[in-house]
N, C-alpha and C positions, 0 to 999 in steps of 0.2 A: 692593277697599277701597284705591281708590287709587294701589294700587303695594306698596300696603305689607302684607307677611308677620305670622306672628301676634307673633313672635320681634318685631317691632321697635314691636308695638304695646304688647306689653308696656312693653318698656325706655321710648316714652315716659310709657306710664301713670307708669308705676317713676319717674321726672325729674319728671311734676307733680305727683307724689303730696311728693316733698320738696323741690320748689319752691317749690310755691300751702301745702300744706299740708292735713291732712286734714279742716279744717272748711268753706275754701272750696273744694275738691274740685266739690263737687256741683253750686254753682251752676255753676263752671266750664265745666263739660261741658255744661249748662246751658246757657250764654250759645253754647256751641262748635255743640251742635245749633242750636240760633237760625240762628245762623247759616249753614251749611251748607243748613239746611231755606228762606232768605231763596237760596242761591247756587244750589237747584235748579230755583224757583222761575223764580229770573228767567231763566234760563238754560233751564227748557222757557214760557216768554214768550215770546223771545227767536225761540227753534226755532219757535214757531208763527208770530209776525208772515214767519219768512223763507218761512213754507212758504206764508203766505198774497200776500205779495208774487212768488213764485214763480208761483203760480196763478192770478196776473190777467195777469202776462205774460207765461200761454200757455208756459211752460219746460218744463214738467210734459208736456203734448204732447207737443213736440217732442223730449224723453228716452224717451217711450213709440214713437216711431217712427224713435230714432235707436237704442235695444233692439232693436226687429224687426228693420230694414235691416242691421244687427250679428252678427245668430243666423243662421246658415245654415241647423242644423239647423229651427228653425221654417219658415226663407222654403221650403226644400224641402220639406216636411211639408204647406206650403197650398200648393206645386203638386202635390204625391201626392195631397190630399183632392180639389180640383180637375178632377185625370183622372181619381178615380175617380166623382165625381158626374157629370163628361160621359161616363163608358161610361155610368149607368146608365139617363141618362135616351136611350136608344137608337129610333129609326123603328123601328119592325117590321117595312116594306117595304124598309131600305134592305141593303144588303147584308150589312155589321156585323150587323144589327138579325138576319136570318137566318140567318145565322153561329152567334149568340148564342142563337139560339132552338135551334135545330140542337145544339151543346154543351152548350145542359141538360137536352135528350129524353139525348142519349149520357148523361150524369152520372145524372140519373135510372133511368136501365136500368143502372147500375154498380154505381151505390149497391144495386139489387133485387136482381143475381145477387148480390153483397156478401152481402146480408145473407142468402138464401136460402142460399147455402153457407155463413154463420157457422152458420147453424140447424140444414144436415143434421152440420158436423163437429160439433156437441153434445151433436146426440143418436144422432151414433155413439158419443161418449166414454160418454155416458147409457147409453145399451144396452151398453158392455163392461164399466161399472165395475156393471151388475146381473148382469151374466153370473157378476162376480170375484164378487161378494155370494152371489150360486147358488153359485156353487162351493166357500164356504169354510164354507156353513152344511150343518151335520148332514142325512139325510133327516127326515122326521117321522116314517117307520114303525120308523125306528133302537129295538129295546127298549135304554133305559137299563141300564148296567151293574151291579147289586143290589151285587155283590159289594165295594163303595166302602165302602158305606152305612154 
């Protein structure tokens, strides 16, 4: 609120009530509100005019170019993206393309072996859990102790 705290606004309101009087205080606040509204409208219009002038002269284009040039992280990421795109478009007959194909085949083999070993490990764990559960269950042919009933 323009750098005023609530206590300062309260003091201003009390002084205005004493100086202006309770009858004219609403009219004063109404006039102050109109003045503030007009000032905001003028500031908004001035800001819009300055932005339009900047657009016409190309200042925004220069500013965006300057921002992108001064952002080293963005520039570095652009270089990484370009390098990644160039790696994706390999000639399959080149040495690099052949090496990429061999590595892709090796990756697929590793993934398949890992998945198979994971499935085997899970199966062993399931078998062990089933064996533990069967050890805890009493045999079905054991007679119930009827003395407790």
